[in-house]
N, C-alpha and C positions, 0 to 999 in steps of 0.2 A: 244700236247698242245693247251689250247684253245686260240684261237685268238680273240681279241676285234675288233669289226668293226662297221659301221655306214652305214645307208641305208635312203635315201631320199624317205619318202613316201608321198601320197597326204596331209597328215595331218600334216607333220613335219619328222624331223629326228630321227631315232630309233636307238639306239645302240643294238647291240648283240654279243652274244658269239658264235662261231662256232669252233668246234674241228676238222672238216675236217673228211676224212676217207671213206672208200667205203661201211662200214658196213649200217645196217638198219637205217634209219634217224628218229631222234626223236626229237621233237619240244616240248620245255617245257615253261608252262605260269604259270605266279605267280600271285598274288592278290594284292590288294590295300595296298599303302604304303610300299611295297616292291619293289625289282628289282631282275635281273637275278640271282644274287648270291645267292638266295633261294636255287639255283639247283647245288651249286659248288660240294656238296658231293657227290650226286648221278652220276653228269657229270664225277667225278675223277675216278669213279667204271666204267661206261657204256661206256666211251671213248675209252677205250680198245678195243672195238668190234662195236661200233655204231658210228655213226655221230650225235654229239648232238648240238642243236640250241636252244638258250634262250635269245629271245629278251626281252629287258627292255621295259615295255609298258607303257603310260602315265597315271598310277596310283598314283602319288605323290611322288614316289622316282627315278623318271627319272631325267636325267641331261638337257636335250634338251627340252625346251618349244614348245609346240605345237603351230601351226597357230591359229589366233584369231577365225576363223569360223569352226576349227575342231570341229567333232560330237563327244565328249568324253562319250556319253550315251554307257551303254555295249554292245547293238547291233552295235553302231559306232565303238568301239574298237573289237569287233569281226570282223567287215567288213575290218578294220586294219590288222588284222592277217591274213584274206584270202588274200589280198594285198601283205603281206609279204609273205606268201608262193608263191604267184604267181611271182612276182619278183625275188627270188630265185629260182624259177622254181623246186621246190620240188614234189617228186612223193611219193605215196604210204609212207606217212607219219605216223609215231605212234604221236598222240598229245595227249599230257599230260598236266593236269592242277590239281593245288593245291590251295586251299581256293578260291577266286573270279575267279583266273583263270580256275579253274575248271567250273563256269558259263559260262565261254567264250567258252570252249570245248564243253559244251552241246547246246549252240546255234549254233555252227558251226556243229556238227551232225545233228541237226535237218534240217540245209539248205542243208545237202546231199554234202558238198565241195568235189570235184572230187579227190583233192590231198591227202585227208584224208583217209588212210586204214583201220587204226584201232584207238581206244581212250582208255586212262586210265583217269579215274576220281581219285581224290586223296583226301579224306577228303575236302569238297569242299561244297559251298552253293548249295542251291537245294531247290524245291517245294517253301513252302512258308517262308523258312528262308533266307530271302534277305530284306535289309540288314542283314548279319548272326551274330547271338547271339548278346551278350552284347556290344563285341568291334566293331561290324559293325554298330549298332544302335547309339552307342556312336559317331564314326566317321561321321555318316551321319547327326545328331544332330551338330554337330560342323562344318560340312560343308555349314550349312546355314548362319553361321558367315561370315562377310566382309573378305576378304582373308588377311587382316592385323591382324584382330583379332585370326582368324583361326591359323597364322603363331604364335602368342602370346600363344596360348594355345598349340601348339606342343612343344614351348619352354621348357615345363614342361618334356619331354621326353629325355632333356638331364641327368636327374636323374633317375638312375636304380631303386630305390624304386619305383618310379612312373611308369616306362615302366614294371615293374613286375605285376602291379595292374590288375585284372580281365578286367576293361572296356579298357586297352591299350592291351598289347603283353602277360599278365601273364598267360592267358587261351589259347594262340596260341603256345607257344612252351615251353619245359621243359629246354631246353640246348642252345638255340640260342639267347642268350641276345646280343652278340656282333653284331650279325647281324643285330638287330632290332636298335641298336643304331645307326650303319652307314645308315640304311633306313631314317632314320628321319631327317638328315641332309638337303637334299636337299628344303624340305618346310621351314626349319630354315633359309636359307640363300638365297634362291632364289624367289624374287617376283612373276617372271613369273610361277615357279613351283607351288608355292601357288594358283597362279590363275587357273592353271590347275587341281589341286586337288580339289579346290572348285567347280569347274565345274562338275569333275567327279562325286564327292559326291551328289549333286544336281540334277545330272541327274538320278542318282541311286534310290532315293526316289519318282521320278514322277511314277514308275511302279512297284509296289510291286508284282503284278501279273507274271512278266514276266518269271520267272522260271517256275511257275505252268503251264502256257501256254507250256513251252518247253518240259514239263515232258509228255505231252499228246502227245507231236511226237516223244519223244525217241524209241517207238516202231517201228518206221519206219527206225531206225538205224540198219542195218542187218549185219554190217561187227563186227569182234571180238571187245568186249569191256572187260577192267578189271576195277573193282571198289576196291580201297586200303582206307580201313578206319581204323581211329585210334580207337581202343577199349576204351580210356580213353578220348575220344573228349569232351569237355564241350562248344563248339562253334557249331560245325556241328553234329547233333544228329546222333549216330551210326544207328539208325532205318531209316536213310535216305539212307544210304549205300546199306542197304538191299533193301530198296524199287526200288533204282536206277538198282540194279544188277537184280532185278525180271522186271523190265520193259524191259530190252534191250535182244533182242532175243539172243544173243551170249554173255551175260552178265555172270562174273564172280566175286565172291567178296572173299577180302583178308582182314582179319583184321591184324591189327599190335599193339602189346602191347607196353606199355612204352613209348606213344607217345601223345602228342597233335596233334591239327590239322596240324601244320608244320612239317608233317613226315619228307620231305627232310632235316631239320635241325635236327630231333630228331632221326631219324632211318635211316639216308642215305644210309647206305649200305643193310640193308635189302629190302629198297625200290627198291634199283638197282637190287638185286637180283630178285624181283618180276617183273619188267621191262623187264629184260632179259630174263627171262623165258618165259613170255607173246609174245615178240617179236620174239624169236627163235621157238615157236611153230606156 
């Protein structure tokens, strides 16, 4: 059974799910305007023989506001993940990231974080696709608004027809509308969360070259790496999956059919199968 826990880190309180257990440890990272529930489907499968840990990062769907001086840039949140791994004293972790969570994984791969034993990139931001696609670019633009106006813009996400538009979640998931409706509530209801979300989005637009620079360093990651990509992805170009797999010395590519970017929502069982096969190998 998944236990909901909290931990106080240097930037604030982070909630996380932890299934416990003695199997291989898998840490799963989500993207912008999402929380740890992105991984509920894969965790339900993997927890039979893995310890699954999924933090809710300060990407706009978190429940606890960060400190006023927290570094909410992508590198800053990557450092927060490193602190999280350290505080939980995790070793030989399989680090998994989807959407902008995959961008965090790439940054940690480049830094050679000792606690990471292998990595899985699941349809994610890469190269020059940052902020990613129409959805990411729309979010980045709205992040330039004052927090109050950003919150008013996000109120539109209460309506399913608007959530399903391409600039919202429509090109991110085929089947996960219930999750996307849940993720947008914190910025609608909490002023402090709106402030955090705007800080995160503004920081992302200051360094559009961040992942291009990271890609140059990925060949130094010599541990096993799996790249899982949605063949029908309209936000994360499928050729980016192939390029990432080719850059990584031990990289391997798997294509997933009948899914958009958020494979953990659209094809959770198949994704869990590939992660299990990878960790057991």
